[in-house]
LOTOR-577778 format. One record per atom (N, C-alpha, C, O, CB): x, y, z; residue in three letters; atom name. Coordinates in Angstrom, 1 decimal. Glycine has a CB too. Example, Ala and Ser with C-alpha at 12.3 -4.5 7.8 and 13.67 -1.06 7.14 Angstrom:
BEGIN
R      xx      yy      zz  type  atom
R    13.2    -5.7     7.8   Ala     N
R    12.3    -4.5     7.8   Ala    CA
R    13.2    -3.3     7.8   Ala     C
R    14.2    -3.3     8.5   Ala     O
R    11.3    -4.5     9.0   Ala    CB
R    12.8    -2.2     7.1   Ser     N
R    13.7    -1.1     7.1   Ser    CA
R    12.9     0.0     7.9   Ser     C
R    13.4     1.1     8.0   Ser     O
R    14.1    -0.6     5.7   Ser    CB
***
This chain:
BEGIN
R      xx      yy      zz  type  atom
R    51.4    96.4   171.7   Met     N
R    50.4    97.4   170.9   Met    CA
R    51.1    99.0   171.4   Met     C
R    51.4    99.0   172.6   Met     O
R    48.5    97.1   171.6   Met    CB
R    51.2   100.1   170.6   Lys     N
R    51.1   101.4   171.2   Lys    CA
R    49.9   101.9   171.7   Lys     C
R    48.9   101.7   171.1   Lys     O
R    51.3   102.2   170.4   Lys    CB
R    50.0   102.4   172.9   Lys     N
R    48.8   103.1   173.1   Lys    CA
R    48.1   104.3   172.3   Lys     C
R    48.9   105.3   172.0   Lys     O
R    48.8   103.4   174.2   Lys    CB
R    47.0   104.3   172.1   Ile     N
R    46.6   105.6   171.1   Ile    CA
R    46.2   106.6   171.9   Ile     C
R    45.4   106.6   172.8   Ile     O
R    45.3   105.3   170.2   Ile    CB
R    47.2   107.9   171.4   Thr     N
R    46.7   109.0   172.2   Thr    CA
R    45.9   110.3   171.4   Thr     C
R    46.1   110.4   170.2   Thr     O
R    48.0   109.6   173.0   Thr    CB
R    45.1   111.2   172.1   Tyr     N
R    44.7   111.8   171.2   Tyr    CA
R    45.6   113.0   170.9   Tyr     C
R    45.1   113.8   170.2   Tyr     O
R    43.5   112.1   171.4   Tyr    CB
R    46.8   113.3   171.2   Asp     N
R    47.6   114.2   171.1   Asp    CA
R    48.1   114.3   169.8   Asp     C
R    48.9   115.2   169.4   Asp     O
R    48.4   114.1   172.0   Asp    CB
R    47.4   113.1   169.0   Ile     N
R    48.3   112.9   167.3   Ile    CA
R    47.1   114.0   166.9   Ile     C
R    47.4   114.5   165.9   Ile     O
R    48.3   110.9   166.2   Ile    CB
R    46.4   114.4   167.2   Ile     N
R    45.4   115.3   166.4   Ile    CA
R    45.7   116.7   166.5   Ile     C
R    45.0   117.5   165.9   Ile     O
R    44.0   115.2   166.9   Ile    CB
R    46.6   117.2   167.1   Asn     N
R    47.5   118.7   167.1   Asn    CA
R    48.6   118.4   166.4   Asn     C
R    49.0   119.4   165.8   Asn     O
R    48.0   119.3   168.5   Asn    CB
R    49.5   117.0   166.0   Asn     N
R    50.8   116.9   166.0   Asn    CA
R    51.1   117.5   164.2   Asn     C
R    50.4   117.2   163.3   Asn     O
R    51.2   115.2   166.4   Asn    CB
R    52.0   118.0   164.2   Lys     N
R    52.2   118.8   162.8   Lys    CA
R    52.5   117.7   161.8   Lys     C
R    52.4   118.0   160.6   Lys     O
R    53.5   119.9   162.9   Lys    CB
R    53.0   116.4   162.3   Thr     N
R    53.4   115.2   161.3   Thr    CA
R    51.6   115.0   160.6   Thr     C
R    51.4   114.9   159.4   Thr     O
R    54.3   113.5   162.3   Thr    CB
R    50.5   115.0   161.6   Thr     N
R    49.4   114.2   160.9   Thr    CA
R    48.8   115.2   160.1   Thr     C
R    48.0   114.7   159.2   Thr     O
R    48.3   113.6   161.8   Thr    CB
R    49.1   116.8   160.2   Lys     N
R    48.3   117.3   159.4   Lys    CA
R    49.7   117.2   157.9   Lys     C
R    49.3   117.6   156.8   Lys     O
R    47.7   118.9   160.1   Lys    CB
R    51.0   116.8   158.1   Leu     N
R    51.6   116.7   156.8   Leu    CA
R    50.9   115.3   155.9   Leu     C
R    50.7   115.1   154.7   Leu     O
R    53.3   116.6   157.1   Leu    CB
R    50.7   114.4   157.1   Phe     N
R    50.5   113.3   156.2   Phe    CA
R    49.2   113.3   155.5   Phe     C
R    49.1   112.6   154.5   Phe     O
R    50.6   112.0   157.1   Phe    CB
R    48.0   114.1   155.9   Phe     N
R    46.9   114.0   155.3   Phe    CA
R    47.5   115.4   154.1   Phe     C
R    47.0   115.1   153.0   Phe     O
R    45.3   114.2   156.5   Phe    CB
R    48.1   116.5   153.9   Asp     N
R    48.4   117.2   153.4   Asp    CA
R    49.3   116.0   152.2   Asp     C
R    48.8   115.9   151.1   Asp     O
R    49.0   118.2   154.4   Asp    CB
R    50.0   115.6   152.5   Ala     N
R    50.1   114.5   151.2   Ala    CA
R    49.8   113.9   150.4   Ala     C
R    50.4   113.6   149.3   Ala     O
R    50.2   114.0   151.2   Ala    CB
R    47.9   113.2   151.5   Phe     N
R    47.2   112.5   150.5   Phe    CA
R    46.3   113.5   150.0   Phe     C
R    45.7   113.2   148.9   Phe     O
R    46.4   111.3   151.1   Phe    CB
R    46.1   114.5   150.5   Ser     N
R    44.8   115.2   150.1   Ser    CA
R    45.1   116.1   148.8   Ser     C
R    44.2   116.5   148.1   Ser     O
R    44.3   116.2   151.2   Ser    CB
R    46.5   116.2   148.5   Asn     N
R    46.9   116.6   146.8   Asn    CA
R    46.4   115.7   145.8   Asn     C
R    46.9   114.6   145.7   Asn     O
R    48.6   116.6   146.5   Asn    CB
R    45.4   116.1   145.1   Pro     N
R    45.1   115.4   144.1   Pro    CA
R    46.0   114.8   142.9   Pro     C
R    45.4   114.2   141.9   Pro     O
R    44.4   116.0   143.8   Pro    CB
R    47.3   114.9   143.0   Lys     N
R    48.1   114.5   142.0   Lys    CA
R    48.8   113.7   142.3   Lys     C
R    49.4   112.9   141.6   Lys     O
R    48.6   115.2   141.4   Lys    CB
R    48.8   113.9   143.8   Arg     N
R    49.7   112.2   144.5   Arg    CA
R    49.0   111.5   145.1   Arg     C
R    49.4   110.5   145.7   Arg     O
R    51.0   112.2   145.6   Arg    CB
R    47.5   111.8   145.3   Phe     N
R    46.7   110.6   145.5   Phe    CA
R    46.5   109.9   144.3   Phe     C
R    46.4   108.7   144.5   Phe     O
R    45.4   110.9   145.9   Phe    CB
R    46.4   110.5   142.8   Lys     N
R    46.5   109.8   142.0   Lys    CA
R    47.7   108.7   141.7   Lys     C
R    47.6   107.6   141.2   Lys     O
R    46.3   110.4   141.3   Lys    CB
R    48.5   109.4   142.0   Ile     N
R    49.6   108.5   141.4   Ile    CA
R    49.2   107.3   142.5   Ile     C
R    49.0   106.2   142.0   Ile     O
R    51.4   109.2   141.4   Ile    CB
R    49.3   107.6   143.7   Leu     N
R    49.0   106.7   145.1   Leu    CA
R    47.9   105.2   144.0   Leu     C
R    48.2   104.0   143.9   Leu     O
R    47.6   108.1   146.7   Leu    CB
R    46.6   105.8   143.3   Leu     N
R    45.7   104.9   143.1   Leu    CA
R    46.4   104.0   141.9   Leu     C
R    46.2   102.8   141.7   Leu     O
R    44.4   105.6   142.7   Leu    CB
R    47.3   105.0   140.9   Ile     N
R    47.8   104.1   139.8   Ile    CA
R    48.6   103.2   140.7   Ile     C
R    47.9   102.3   140.9   Ile     O
R    48.7   104.9   138.6   Ile    CB
R    49.5   103.2   141.1   Leu     N
R    50.3   102.4   141.9   Leu    CA
R    50.1   101.7   143.1   Leu     C
R    51.0   101.3   143.9   Leu     O
R    51.0   102.9   142.0   Leu    CB
R    48.6   101.5   143.3   Lys     N
R    47.9   100.6   144.2   Lys    CA
R    48.3    99.2   143.5   Lys     C
R    49.0    98.4   144.2   Lys     O
R    46.2   100.8   144.3   Lys    CB
R    48.0    98.9   142.3   Asp     N
R    47.7    97.8   141.7   Asp    CA
R    49.4    97.3   140.6   Asp     C
R    49.3    96.3   140.0   Asp     O
R    46.0    98.1   140.8   Asp    CB
R    50.3    98.0   140.5   Lys     N
R    51.2    97.8   139.6   Lys    CA
R    52.4    99.0   139.9   Lys     C
R    52.1   100.1   140.3   Lys     O
R    50.4    97.9   138.2   Lys    CB
R    54.0    98.7   139.7   Ser     N
R    55.1    99.1   140.2   Ser    CA
R    54.9    99.8   138.4   Ser     C
R    54.3    99.3   137.5   Ser     O
R    56.4    97.8   141.0   Ser    CB
R    55.7   100.8   138.5   Met     N
R    55.8   102.1   137.0   Met    CA
R    57.2   102.8   137.0   Met     C
R    57.8   103.4   137.9   Met     O
R    54.6   103.6   137.1   Met    CB
R    57.4   102.5   135.9   Asn     N
R    58.6   103.5   135.5   Asn    CA
R    57.9   105.2   135.4   Asn     C
R    56.7   105.5   135.3   Asn     O
R    59.4   102.9   133.7   Asn    CB
R    58.9   106.0   135.6   Val     N
R    58.2   107.4   135.3   Val    CA
R    57.7   107.5   134.3   Val     C
R    56.5   107.8   134.4   Val     O
R    59.0   108.5   135.4   Val    CB
R    58.1   107.4   133.2   Leu     N
R    57.6   107.1   131.8   Leu    CA
R    56.2   106.8   131.6   Leu     C
R    55.5   107.6   130.9   Leu     O
R    58.2   106.1   131.1   Leu    CB
R    55.8   105.8   132.2   Ser     N
R    54.5   104.9   132.3   Ser    CA
R    53.8   105.7   132.9   Ser     C
R    52.8   106.2   132.3   Ser     O
R    54.6   103.4   133.0   Ser    CB
R    53.9   106.1   134.3   Leu     N
R    53.3   107.2   135.3   Leu    CA
R    53.1   108.9   134.5   Leu     C
R    52.2   109.7   134.7   Leu     O
R    54.5   107.2   136.7   Leu    CB
R    54.1   109.0   133.7   Gln     N
R    53.7   110.2   133.1   Gln    CA
R    52.7   110.2   132.0   Gln     C
R    51.8   111.0   131.9   Gln     O
R    54.7   110.6   132.6   Gln    CB
R    53.1   109.2   131.1   Gln     N
R    51.6   108.8   130.1   Gln    CA
R    50.4   108.4   131.0   Gln     C
R    49.4   108.6   130.4   Gln     O
R    51.9   107.4   128.9   Gln    CB
R    50.1   107.9   132.1   Ile     N
R    48.9   108.1   132.8   Ile    CA
R    48.6   109.4   133.2   Ile     C
R    47.5   109.9   133.1   Ile     O
R    48.9   107.4   133.9   Ile    CB
R    49.5   109.9   133.5   Met     N
R    49.0   111.0   134.8   Met    CA
R    48.8   112.5   133.8   Met     C
R    48.4   113.6   134.3   Met     O
R    50.6   111.3   136.3   Met    CB
R    49.3   112.3   132.4   Asp     N
R    49.6   113.5   131.7   Asp    CA
R    49.6   114.7   131.9   Asp     C
R    48.6   115.4   131.9   Asp     O
R    49.2   113.6   130.8   Asp    CB
R    51.2   114.9   132.3   Cys     N
R    51.7   116.3   133.3   Cys    CA
R    53.4   116.1   132.8   Cys     C
R    54.1   115.2   132.3   Cys     O
R    51.4   116.0   135.6   Cys    CB
R    53.5   117.1   133.2   Glu     N
R    55.2   117.3   132.8   Glu    CA
R    55.9   116.4   134.2   Glu     C
R    55.7   116.2   135.4   Glu     O
R    55.8   119.6   132.9   Glu    CB
R    57.0   116.0   133.2   Gln     N
R    57.8   114.8   134.0   Gln    CA
R    58.5   115.6   135.3   Gln     C
R    58.9   115.0   136.3   Gln     O
R    59.3   114.0   132.8   Gln    CB
R    58.7   116.9   135.3   Ser     N
R    59.4   117.8   136.4   Ser    CA
R    58.1   117.5   137.4   Ser     C
R    58.4   117.0   138.4   Ser     O
R    59.9   119.7   136.0   Ser    CB
R    57.0   117.8   137.2   Asp     N
R    55.7   117.9   138.1   Asp    CA
R    55.7   116.3   138.6   Asp     C
R    55.8   116.2   139.8   Asp     O
R    54.2   118.4   137.1   Asp    CB
R    55.6   115.5   138.1   Leu     N
R    55.4   113.7   138.0   Leu    CA
R    56.7   113.7   139.3   Leu     C
R    56.4   113.3   140.4   Leu     O
R    56.0   112.5   135.9   Leu    CB
R    58.0   114.2   139.1   Ser     N
R    59.1   113.8   139.6   Ser    CA
R    59.0   114.4   140.8   Ser     C
R    59.1   113.7   141.8   Ser     O
R    60.2   114.0   138.9   Ser    CB
R    58.8   115.6   141.0   His     N
R    58.6   116.4   142.2   His    CA
R    57.1   116.0   143.2   His     C
R    57.1   116.5   144.4   His     O
R    58.4   117.9   141.5   His    CB
R    56.3   115.3   143.0   Asn     N
R    55.1   114.8   143.5   Asn    CA
R    55.8   113.5   144.3   Asn     C
R    55.9   113.3   145.5   Asn     O
R    53.8   114.3   142.3   Asn    CB
R    56.2   112.7   142.9   Leu     N
R    57.1   111.3   143.5   Leu    CA
R    57.7   111.5   144.7   Leu     C
R    57.6   110.9   145.7   Leu     O
R    58.3   110.6   142.6   Leu    CB
R    58.7   112.8   144.5   Gln     N
R    59.7   112.8   145.5   Gln    CA
R    59.1   112.7   147.2   Gln     C
R    59.4   112.0   148.1   Gln     O
R    60.6   114.0   145.2   Gln    CB
R    58.0   113.6   146.9   Cys     N
R    57.6   114.1   147.8   Cys    CA
R    56.5   112.9   148.7   Cys     C
R    56.1   112.8   149.9   Cys     O
R    56.9   115.5   147.2   Cys    CB
R    56.2   112.0   147.5   Leu     N
R    55.6   110.7   148.2   Leu    CA
R    56.5   109.8   148.9   Leu     C
R    56.2   109.3   150.0   Leu     O
R    55.1   109.8   147.2   Leu    CB
R    57.9   109.6   148.0   Leu     N
R    58.9   109.1   148.7   Leu    CA
R    59.8   109.4   150.1   Leu     C
R    60.5   108.6   150.7   Leu     O
R    59.5   109.0   147.8   Leu    CB
R    59.4   110.7   150.3   Asn     N
R    60.1   111.5   151.4   Asn    CA
R    59.0   111.2   152.4   Asn     C
R    59.2   111.0   153.6   Asn     O
R    60.5   113.2   151.1   Asn    CB
R    58.2   111.2   152.1   Cys     N
R    57.3   110.5   153.3   Cys    CA
R    57.1   109.6   153.6   Cys     C
R    56.6   109.5   154.7   Cys     O
R    56.3   110.7   153.6   Cys    CB
R    57.3   108.3   152.8   Gly     N
R    57.5   106.9   152.9   Gly    CA
R    56.2   106.2   152.4   Gly     C
R    55.8   105.1   152.7   Gly     O
R    58.0   106.5   154.4   Gly    CB
R    55.8   106.8   151.8   Phe     N
R    54.2   106.2   150.8   Phe    CA
R    54.5   105.2   149.7   Phe     C
R    53.9   104.2   149.4   Phe     O
R    53.4   107.7   149.8   Phe    CB
R    55.9   105.9   149.0   Val     N
R    56.0   104.3   148.2   Val    CA
R    57.8   104.6   148.2   Val     C
R    58.6   105.4   148.7   Val     O
R    55.0   104.1   146.1   Val    CB
R    57.7   103.5   147.4   Asp     N
R    59.3   102.9   147.4   Asp    CA
R    60.3   102.9   145.6   Asp     C
R    59.8   102.6   144.5   Asp     O
R    59.1   100.9   148.0   Asp    CB
R    61.0   103.2   145.7   Lys     N
R    61.9   103.6   144.8   Lys    CA
R    63.2   102.4   144.1   Lys     C
R    64.4   102.5   144.5   Lys     O
R    62.5   104.8   145.4   Lys    CB
R    62.8   101.7   143.4   Glu     N
R    63.8   100.8   142.9   Glu    CA
R    64.6   101.1   141.7   Glu     C
R    64.1   100.8   140.7   Glu     O
R    63.4    99.8   142.7   Glu    CB
R    65.6   101.5   141.8   Thr     N
R    66.7   101.8   140.6   Thr    CA
R    67.2   100.2   139.6   Thr     C
R    67.7    99.3   140.2   Thr     O
R    68.2   102.5   141.5   Thr    CB
R    66.9   100.1   138.2   Arg     N
R    67.4    99.3   137.1   Arg    CA
R    68.2   100.0   136.6   Arg     C
R    67.7   101.0   136.2   Arg     O
R    66.5    98.9   136.1   Arg    CB
R    69.3    99.9   136.4   Gly     N
R    70.4   100.9   135.2   Gly    CA
R    70.2   102.2   135.5   Gly     C
R    70.8   102.7   136.5   Gly     O
R    69.9   100.9   133.4   Gly    CB
R    69.4   102.8   134.6   Lys     N
R    68.9   104.4   134.5   Lys    CA
R    67.4   104.4   134.8   Lys     C
R    67.0   105.5   134.9   Lys     O
R    69.2   105.1   132.8   Lys    CB
R    66.5   103.5   135.0   Glu     N
R    65.5   103.3   135.3   Glu    CA
R    65.1   103.3   136.7   Glu     C
R    65.8   102.8   137.5   Glu     O
R    65.2   102.4   134.7   Glu    CB
R    64.0   104.0   137.1   Arg     N
R    63.6   104.6   138.3   Arg    CA
R    62.0   103.6   138.2   Arg     C
R    61.3   103.9   137.3   Arg     O
R    63.5   106.5   138.4   Arg    CB
R    61.6   102.5   139.2   Ile     N
R    60.8   101.8   139.3   Ile    CA
R    60.2   102.4   140.7   Ile     C
R    60.8   102.4   141.8   Ile     O
R    61.3   100.5   139.2   Ile    CB
R    58.6   102.9   140.5   Tyr     N
R    57.6   103.4   141.9   Tyr    CA
R    57.0   102.2   142.1   Tyr     C
R    56.7   101.4   141.2   Tyr     O
R    56.4   104.6   141.8   Tyr    CB
R    56.9   102.1   143.7   Ser     N
R    55.7   101.1   144.1   Ser    CA
R    54.9   101.7   145.3   Ser     C
R    55.3   102.6   146.0   Ser     O
R    56.3    99.6   144.6   Ser    CB
R    54.0   101.1   145.5   Ile     N
R    53.4   101.6   146.8   Ile    CA
R    54.1   100.9   148.0   Ile     C
R    54.6    99.8   147.9   Ile     O
R    51.9   101.2   146.8   Ile    CB
R    54.2   101.4   149.0   Asn     N
R    54.4   100.4   150.0   Asn    CA
R    53.9    99.6   150.8   Asn     C
R    52.9   100.1   151.4   Asn     O
R    54.8   100.6   150.5   Asn    CB
R    54.1    98.7   151.1   Lys     N
R    53.1    97.8   151.9   Lys    CA
R    52.4    98.2   152.8   Lys     C
R    51.3    97.8   153.0   Lys     O
R    53.5    96.9   152.5   Lys    CB
R    53.0    99.1   153.6   Glu     N
R    52.0    99.8   154.7   Glu    CA
R    50.9   100.8   154.2   Glu     C
R    49.9   101.1   154.9   Glu     O
R    52.8   100.7   155.7   Glu    CB
R    51.2   101.2   152.8   Thr     N
R    50.3   102.4   152.6   Thr    CA
R    49.7   101.8   151.8   Thr     C
R    48.6   102.3   151.7   Thr     O
R    50.7   103.7   152.2   Thr    CB
R    49.9   100.6   150.7   Lys     N
R    48.7   100.2   150.3   Lys    CA
R    47.4    99.6   150.7   Lys     C
R    46.4    99.5   149.9   Lys     O
R    48.9    99.7   149.7   Lys    CB
R    47.4    99.0   152.2   Pro     N
R    46.2    98.8   152.9   Pro    CA
R    45.2   100.0   153.1   Pro     C
R    44.0    99.9   153.2   Pro     O
R    46.5    98.3   154.1   Pro    CB
R    46.2   101.6   153.3   Ile     N
R    45.3   102.7   153.5   Ile    CA
R    44.5   103.3   152.6   Ile     C
R    43.5   104.0   152.9   Ile     O
R    45.9   103.5   153.9   Ile    CB
R    45.2   103.0   151.0   Ile     N
R    44.9   103.2   149.9   Ile    CA
R    44.1   102.8   149.7   Ile     C
R    43.2   103.5   149.2   Ile     O
R    45.6   103.1   149.2   Ile    CB
R    43.8   101.3   149.9   Asn     N
R    42.4   100.5   149.5   Asn    CA
R    41.5   100.6   150.4   Asn     C
R    40.4   100.1   150.1   Asn     O
R    42.5    98.9   149.3   Asn    CB
R    41.4   101.2   151.6   Ser     N
R    40.7   101.4   152.6   Ser    CA
R    39.9   102.8   152.4   Ser     C
R    38.7   103.0   152.6   Ser     O
R    41.6   101.3   154.0   Ser    CB
R    41.0   104.0   151.7   Ile     N
R    40.1   105.1   151.3   Ile    CA
R    38.8   104.7   149.9   Ile     C
R    37.6   104.9   149.8   Ile     O
R    41.3   106.5   150.8   Ile    CB
R    39.7   104.1   149.2   Tyr     N
R    39.4   103.8   147.8   Tyr    CA
R    37.7   103.3   147.8   Tyr     C
R    36.7   103.7   147.1   Tyr     O
R    40.4   102.5   147.2   Tyr    CB
R    37.8   102.3   148.9   Lys     N
R    36.5   101.7   149.0   Lys    CA
R    35.5   102.4   150.3   Lys     C
R    34.4   101.8   150.5   Lys     O
R    36.9   100.0   149.4   Lys    CB
R    35.7   103.4   150.9   His     N
R    35.2   104.5   151.5   His    CA
R    34.6   105.7   150.1   His     C
R    33.5   106.1   150.2   His     O
R    36.5   105.0   152.5   His    CB
R    35.3   105.9   149.4   Ile     N
R    34.9   106.9   148.9   Ile    CA
R    34.2   106.2   147.6   Ile     C
R    33.4   106.9   146.9   Ile     O
R    36.1   107.8   148.7   Ile    CB
R    34.2   105.3   147.3   Asp     N
R    33.1   104.4   146.6   Asp    CA
R    32.1   104.3   147.1   Asp     C
R    31.0   104.8   146.6   Asp     O
R    33.4   103.2   146.3   Asp    CB
R    32.1   103.6   148.3   Lys     N
R    30.8   103.7   149.3   Lys    CA
R    30.1   104.6   149.4   Lys     C
R    28.9   104.4   149.4   Lys     O
R    31.0   103.6   150.4   Lys    CB
R    30.6   105.8   149.6   Tyr     N
R    30.1   107.0   150.4   Tyr    CA
R    30.2   108.5   149.8   Tyr     C
R    29.9   109.6   150.2   Tyr     O
R    30.9   107.1   151.8   Tyr    CB
R    30.7   108.1   148.6   Gly     N
R    31.3   109.5   147.7   Gly    CA
R    29.9   110.3   147.8   Gly     C
R    30.0   111.5   148.2   Gly     O
R    31.8   109.1   145.7   Gly    CB
R    28.9   109.9   147.5   Asn     N
R    27.5   110.5   147.2   Asn    CA
R    27.2   111.2   148.3   Asn     C
R    26.7   112.3   148.2   Asn     O
R    26.3   109.6   147.0   Asn    CB
R    27.4   110.6   149.4   Tyr     N
R    26.8   111.5   150.5   Tyr    CA
R    28.0   112.6   151.3   Tyr     C
R    27.5   113.5   152.0   Tyr     O
R    26.2   110.5   151.5   Tyr    CB
R    29.4   112.4   151.0   Met     N
R    30.0   113.3   150.9   Met    CA
R    30.0   114.3   150.1   Met     C
R    30.8   115.3   150.3   Met     O
R    30.8   113.0   150.9   Met    CB
R    29.3   114.4   149.1   Ala     N
R    29.3   115.1   148.0   Ala    CA
R    28.1   116.0   148.2   Ala     C
R    28.0   117.0   147.5   Ala     O
R    29.4   114.4   146.9   Ala    CB
R    27.1   115.5   149.1   Ser     N
R    26.1   116.0   149.7   Ser    CA
R    26.1   116.8   150.8   Ser     C
R    25.2   117.5   151.2   Ser     O
R    25.6   115.3   149.9   Ser    CB
R    27.3   116.4   151.4   Cys     N
R    27.7   116.8   152.8   Cys    CA
R    27.7   118.8   152.8   Cys     C
R    28.5   119.6   152.3   Cys     O
R    29.5   115.9   153.0   Cys    CB
R    26.6   119.1   153.6   Asn     N
R    27.0   120.9   153.4   Asn    CA
R    27.7   121.5   154.4   Asn     C
R    28.1   122.6   154.2   Asn     O
R    25.8   122.0   153.4   Asn    CB
R    28.0   120.8   155.4   Ile     N
R    29.0   120.8   156.4   Ile    CA
R    30.8   121.1   155.6   Ile     C
R    31.5   122.1   155.8   Ile     O
R    28.9   119.1   157.1   Ile    CB
R    31.1   119.8   154.6   Ile     N
R    32.3   120.3   154.1   Ile    CA
R    31.8   120.8   152.9   Ile     C
R    32.9   121.0   152.3   Ile     O
R    33.5   119.4   154.0   Ile    CB
R    30.9   121.0   151.9   Asn     N
R    30.9   122.0   151.1   Asn    CA
R    30.9   123.6   151.4   Asn     C
R    31.2   124.4   150.6   Asn     O
R    29.9   121.6   150.4   Asn    CB
R    30.5   123.8   152.7   Asn     N
R    30.3   125.2   153.5   Asn    CA
R    31.9   125.6   153.6   Asn     C
R    32.6   126.4   152.9   Asn     O
R    29.6   124.9   155.3   Asn    CB
R    32.3   124.7   154.4   Asn     N
R    33.9   125.1   154.8   Asn    CA
R    34.9   125.1   153.8   Asn     C
R    36.1   125.3   154.0   Asn     O
R    34.4   124.2   155.8   Asn    CB
R    34.3   124.6   152.5   Lys     N
R    35.4   124.7   151.1   Lys    CA
R    34.9   126.2   150.5   Lys     C
R    35.6   126.8   149.7   Lys     O
R    35.2   123.1   149.7   Lys    CB
R    33.8   126.7   150.8   Leu     N
R    33.5   128.0   150.2   Leu    CA
R    34.2   129.0   150.9   Leu     C
R    34.3   130.1   150.3   Leu     O
R    32.3   128.3   150.2   Leu    CB
R    34.8   128.7   152.5   Gly     N
R    35.1   129.6   153.4   Gly    CA
R    34.7   129.9   154.5   Gly     C
R    35.4   130.5   155.2   Gly     O
R    35.0   130.5   152.9   Gly    CB
R    33.3   129.3   155.0   Asn     N
R    32.3   129.5   155.9   Asn    CA
R    32.7   128.6   156.7   Asn     C
R    32.3   127.4   156.5   Asn     O
R    30.9   129.3   155.5   Asn    CB
R    33.8   128.8   157.9   Lys     N
R    34.4   127.7   158.9   Lys    CA
R    33.5   127.5   160.3   Lys     C
R    33.9   127.5   161.4   Lys     O
R    36.0   128.2   159.5   Lys    CB
R    32.4   127.3   159.8   Asn     N
R    31.2   127.6   161.1   Asn    CA
R    31.2   125.7   161.1   Asn     C
R    30.6   125.2   160.2   Asn     O
R    29.0   128.7   160.3   Asn    CB
R    31.7   125.0   161.9   Glu     N
R    31.7   123.6   162.2   Glu    CA
R    30.8   123.1   163.6   Glu     C
R    30.8   121.9   163.9   Glu     O
R    33.2   123.2   162.4   Glu    CB
***
């Protein structure tokens, strides 16, 4: 097993990882795909967004390794990959359990308003 170091906190890739997850559209795509693979049209109907916007976000998730794509003729089927699924499940459980506490956290809420006092 690889030794954990705290240098990862200052790593640009770590920031990119969390940026990908923190985008509401991309996170919604991951939540949708956590239980079922889907084609672009089905995802577009659930997401209620433009196909170009969906494709842009799917490409980001694909490039970052969060989803897999299978091509069947002209149809592209997207699925969450096996490494990402447990992360999404854990995040979902955490939000479900602690969402009310996070919503009332003055530190996070103040930072969102531009107050960077930590």
